[in-house]
C-alpha positions in Angstrom: 18.0 33.6 -33.3 14.7 34.7 -32.0 13.4 35.4 -35.6 14.3 32.0 -36.6 12.2 30.6 -33.6 9.3 33.0 -34.7 9.4 31.7 -38.3 9.3 28.1 -37.2 6.4 28.8 -34.9 4.5 30.5 -37.7 5.0 27.5 -39.9 3.8 25.2 -37.2 0.8 27.4 -36.5 -0.2 27.3 -40.2 0.1 23.5 -40.3 -1.7 22.9 -36.8 -4.6 25.2 -37.2 -6.3 23.2 -39.9 -5.6 19.9 -37.9 -7.3 21.5 -34.8 -10.4 22.5 -36.9 -10.5 19.0 -38.5 -10.2 17.3 -35.2 -13.0 19.5 -33.5 -15.1 18.8 -36.5 -14.5 15.0 -36.4 -15.3 14.9 -32.6 -18.3 16.9 -33.2 -19.5 14.6 -35.8 -18.9 11.7 -33.5 -20.9 13.3 -30.8 -23.8 13.9 -33.2 -23.6 10.3 -34.6 -23.6 8.8 -31.2 -26.5 11.0 -29.8 -28.6 10.5 -32.9 -27.9 6.7 -32.7 -28.5 6.2 -29.0 -30.5 8.8 -27.3 -33.7 8.9 -29.5 -34.2 5.2 -29.2 -33.4 5.1 -25.5 -34.8 8.3 -24.2 -37.3 9.2 -26.9 -35.6 12.6 -27.6 -35.1 14.2 -31.0 -32.0 14.0 -33.1 -29.6 17.0 -33.0 -27.7 18.9 -35.7 -24.0 19.4 -36.2 -24.0 22.8 -34.5 -26.1 21.5 -31.5 -23.5 18.6 -31.2 -20.7 21.2 -31.4 -22.3 23.1 -28.6 -23.0 19.9 -26.5 -19.3 18.9 -27.0 -17.9 22.3 -25.9 -20.2 22.4 -23.0 -19.3 19.0 -21.8 -15.5 19.8 -22.1 -16.1 23.0 -20.1 -18.1 21.3 -17.4 -16.3 17.9 -17.1 -12.8 18.1 -18.7 -11.7 21.6 -19.4 -9.7 22.6 -22.4 -6.2 22.5 -20.9 -4.4 25.2 -22.9 -1.5 25.1 -20.5 0.9 22.3 -20.9 0.8 19.9 -18.0 3.9 17.5 -18.2 3.5 14.6 -15.8 7.0 13.2 -15.5 7.7 10.0 -13.6 9.6 10.5 -10.3 12.9 9.1 -11.8 12.9 11.9 -14.4 14.1 14.1 -11.5 17.7 13.6 -11.1 17.8 14.5 -7.4 15.1 11.9 -6.6 16.9 9.2 -8.8 20.2 9.8 -7.0 18.6 9.7 -3.6 16.7 6.5 -4.4 19.7 4.9 -6.0 21.8 5.5 -2.9 19.4 4.0 -0.5 20.0 0.6 1.0 17.8 -2.3 0.3 15.9 -1.9 3.6 15.4 1.8 3.0 14.0 1.0 -0.4 11.6 -1.5 0.9 10.4 0.8 3.7 9.9 3.5 1.1 7.9 1.3 -1.2 5.8 0.2 1.7 5.0 3.8 2.9 3.9 4.6 -0.6 1.8 1.5 -0.9 0.0 2.5 2.4 -0.5 6.1 1.2 -1.8 5.2 -2.3 -4.1 2.3 -1.3 -6.2 4.1 1.3 
């Protein structure tokens, strides 16, 4: 069973590796195009090459967004069965009070 999982993962890796390279190249080309289109005319700076755009893209991802290699799954609260059961067993007054409390917490 474990070997079947490993074989499937190897096939996926072979498929996704070129997609990752193509995606990174496309985003780098987009950064280069936008920089060379806007920045020289607005700020009177020079145009950049593809590799400078790749470095700028990687630096901006590190500084502002991160690369997020870990999977972060944000599930809605009702995806948790305990929360769903608790909420469904509340009376209408308890539900309204719960919603008001969350409105006050989130709207500060």
